[in-house]
N, C-alpha and C positions, 0 to 999 in steps of 0.2 A: 503493499499500501504505499502511495506517496502523496504528499500534501503539497498543495499549491501554496506559494508564499502569498499571503493577503495581510493588508494593513490590520485586519480587526483579529487576526490569529497571533499567538505567540509563536516566534520563531522556530523552525523544524530543527534548527541546532541546539535547543535549550537543553541544558542539563540541570541535574539537582545538584546542590552544593552541601556545605556543611550544615549539620543538625545541632542546633543549640539546646542544651537541656539545662533545666536549673536542678540544682543538685543540692540536697539535704547534707549527706556525708561524702565528701570529696575523695576521702582515703579508699572507702569502701567502693566508691562508683570508679574511681581512677585504676583501683586494682583489678576490677571485673572487666573493664575495656581493654586493659593491657594483657591480663592473663589467659581470659576468657574467650577474647575475640582476636587476641593478637596483633593488637593496635598499639603503636608507639606514640610517647610523647613529642610532638612535633613542635610546640611552641607553649611557653608559659606566659600568656598576655590576655588583656581585655579582663582581668581580674580572675581568670581562669586556666583550663588546661586545653589545648587543642590535640586529639589524638587522631592517628591516621596510618596509613600504609605510604612507604616511599615517598615522603614528603608532602602527601596530599591528605589534609584533613577530613576526618569522617565524622567526627563528633566535637562539640566544643562544651564542655564541662563547666558551667559557671556556678560558684557557689552562691546558696540562697538559703542559708540557715534560717530556721525560723518559720519556713512555708510547710503547708501540709502537702501529703500525698494527695492527689484530687481521687474523688469518689468513682467508683467502677461507671456510672451512668452521666459523668460530666464529659462536656466537650472537650477535645484535645487530643493527644497523640495515642493513635491505634498501635501503629508500630513504625519504625525506620527500618527501611530495607536495604542492607548492605548487599550489593553485587559483587560477583567473583568472576573473574575471566575464563575459569575452566572448572571442571569438577573436582579435580584432586586438591586444588586451593580450597575450593569450597568444604570438602570432607575434612581438610585439616583442620578447620575452624570448627566445623560442628563438633570434631571431637574433642579439641581443647576445652570448648563450651560446656560439652555433656560432663566432662570430666572434672571441670571446676566446680560445677553445680548441678547434678543430674535432675534435682526438681525443676531447673528453670526452663526444662525443654517442655514444650506446650504442644507439639505436633509437626506434622509435614505434609506435603501435598505436591503432587504432580499437576500443575495448572495447564498442562498441554503447552504453553510459551515458556514455561520455566519449571524448575525445580526448588523447591523452598522448604525451609526448616524454620521452626518459630522457637524463640525463646523469650523470657521475661528477666530484666536487669533487677539489681537488688532494691531499685526504688520502683519497680511495678511498671516501666517502661517496656513496651513491646518492640522485640526485634526479629526481623526477617533477615535470614542468610540465604541467598540464592544466586542460582545460574540461569543465565537465558539460553533456551535452546536457539539453534541458528534461525534466523528470521524467515528463510525458505520454508521451514516447516511450519511456521505460523500459519492458522486458516482464519479467514476473514469471512463474515456473513454481511456483504454489503461493508458499512461502515463500522461494523461491530467485530472485535476480535473475539476468536472462539477461547473460551476458558473453562476451566474445569476444575474438580477438586478429586484426584485420581488417587488412590493410595500409594503412597510412597514409603516403604518401610526404611527406618533409619539403619537399622544394623545390615540389612543388606546393601545399602548405598554405600555404608562406610566399608563394606569387604570387597566392593567392586573398585571402589575409587581411592581409598586411603593407602598411602605409602610413605616410607620412612622418608623417602626424599621431598615429599609434599609438606610433611611436618618441619623437617630440617630447614626449608626455605620458607616457610610460612610469612615473616615479617616482611620479604622481598616480594610476595605474591601482590600484585595489585588488587585493590579493592576500594569502592566508593559509594557513595548513596545511588541507588537505582531509582527509588520511589519512596513517598511519604504517604501514609495511610492514616486518616484523620477520624475522629469520633465527631459526629456533628448531629444537629438536631433534627433536622429533616432533609431529604434528599433534592426535593424540588428548590429549597433555597440554595443548596449547594451548587446545582446546576444553573442557576441563574447567575451566580457570582463568578464560579470557577469557568463555566464556559460562556454564558452570554456575555460577562463582563472582562475577565481576564483574558479570554481567547484560547483557552485550551478546547479540544476536540474530544469529545465523548467518546469512548471505544468500547465500554461495555456497561451494563446495568446488571443488577441481581436482585429480581422480584421487588423491584421498588424500595429495596432496602441499602442499596450499595450503588454509587457512582464511580466509574473507572475513567481518566480523563488523560490525555497525552499532548505532546507536539509532535510533528514529524513522522507521525505512524509508529511510534512506540507503542507497548501494550498498555502500559500506563506510567505515568511520571507521578501522579497523585492519584489518591482514592478517597471516597468519604463514605461513612457507613454509619448507621444507625442502630445496629445490633445491639449494643448496650445502652444506647444514649438518645434513643427518640423522645423528642418533646425538649431536649437539652438547652438551656439558655445560654446567654454569653458567660464564659469562664471566669471564675475566680482566680486571683493571683496565687497559682497553687506551684509545687513541684512538677517536674515533667517539661513539655514542651516550651522552650523558650522562644524559638524562631526556627522558621523555614526559609531556606536560601535556595533562590531560584537563579541560576546563572544564565544570561544571553551574550550574543557574539558582539553586540555594539549598543553605543549611547541611543540610536535611534529607534531602536526596540524599547530601551526603557522609556523613552519620550512617547513612543506610542501608547504604550500601556498608561504611562501618567495622562494622557489624553483620554482613554477610554474610561479610567476611574473618575476623571474630572466630570465627564459627562453623566456617568452613573451617579454622581454625588458622594463618592466614596474618598473620605478624608485620606490624605496622604502625604508623606514629606519626599520631596523629589530633589535630588542635589545633581543631577546631571548623570552622573555613572551608576547611581542607584536610587532605589525606590522603596520606601517602608509604608506599608499599611497593616490593617487588618481586617479579617474576614468577618462574617455576620456573628460568629461566636468567640471573636476575639484572638483567634489565632493570629499571631504575628507574622507577617510574610516580608521579604526582603528580595528584591529582585535586582540584580547588579552585574555590571558587565563582567565576562569572564576573563 
């Protein structure tokens, strides 16, 4: 599937950037993201830690002592999805995460477009570790990508792909944020904001309970669901998601989005190379030139 460049659409070259998390226990969370997920400290700045692979930050842990963990039914983060380039690299991190805390593993699935394994960090933030199947095997029904939840036994996956070589080079294997999945109050409002205003394209729905959106024909860069949070209102200031970063190629892309937000009456702060604003549930987003 190809997407034609359009003034009202986000650019096809869009990528997801570093996810900022507000953290209560920096020592515990830093230890988890390093030892369980194989990330390394890249920088200590902005009042926190940036952790990632090969110099590329994946998460920004920002200290926020005194804030509470959000309730299960509140809007906010469903999971941060970390994308790996190959199956052995994914298997190596599944293994270290499962060894660090077996109870943090919460499921796995073959989604037809990807192979995904789900965990929860020590402060309740969802994490997806996944590998994309080649685009030529993705199937499309018109403008909707075909996805499913097919059983993917983790032990069998590790037996097939885990190797000593993959574990030994874990920190050198690339990994980055592939998509972000949010909990929201209702799907129709999410569609109006993320598709009609921001300029993502809808790629899938899920029985009126979830929305998947992307730029450039990816299966999804963002998703929103109401599985736990139907009817949720604006977020309180809690631990968990602090900011979603979306990276675009040029300042013109940022300016075009700023114009769309202005027309839609969405308050924003535009400084030329970046744009900050909130969605209807007070999830903070930043769009910046890559």
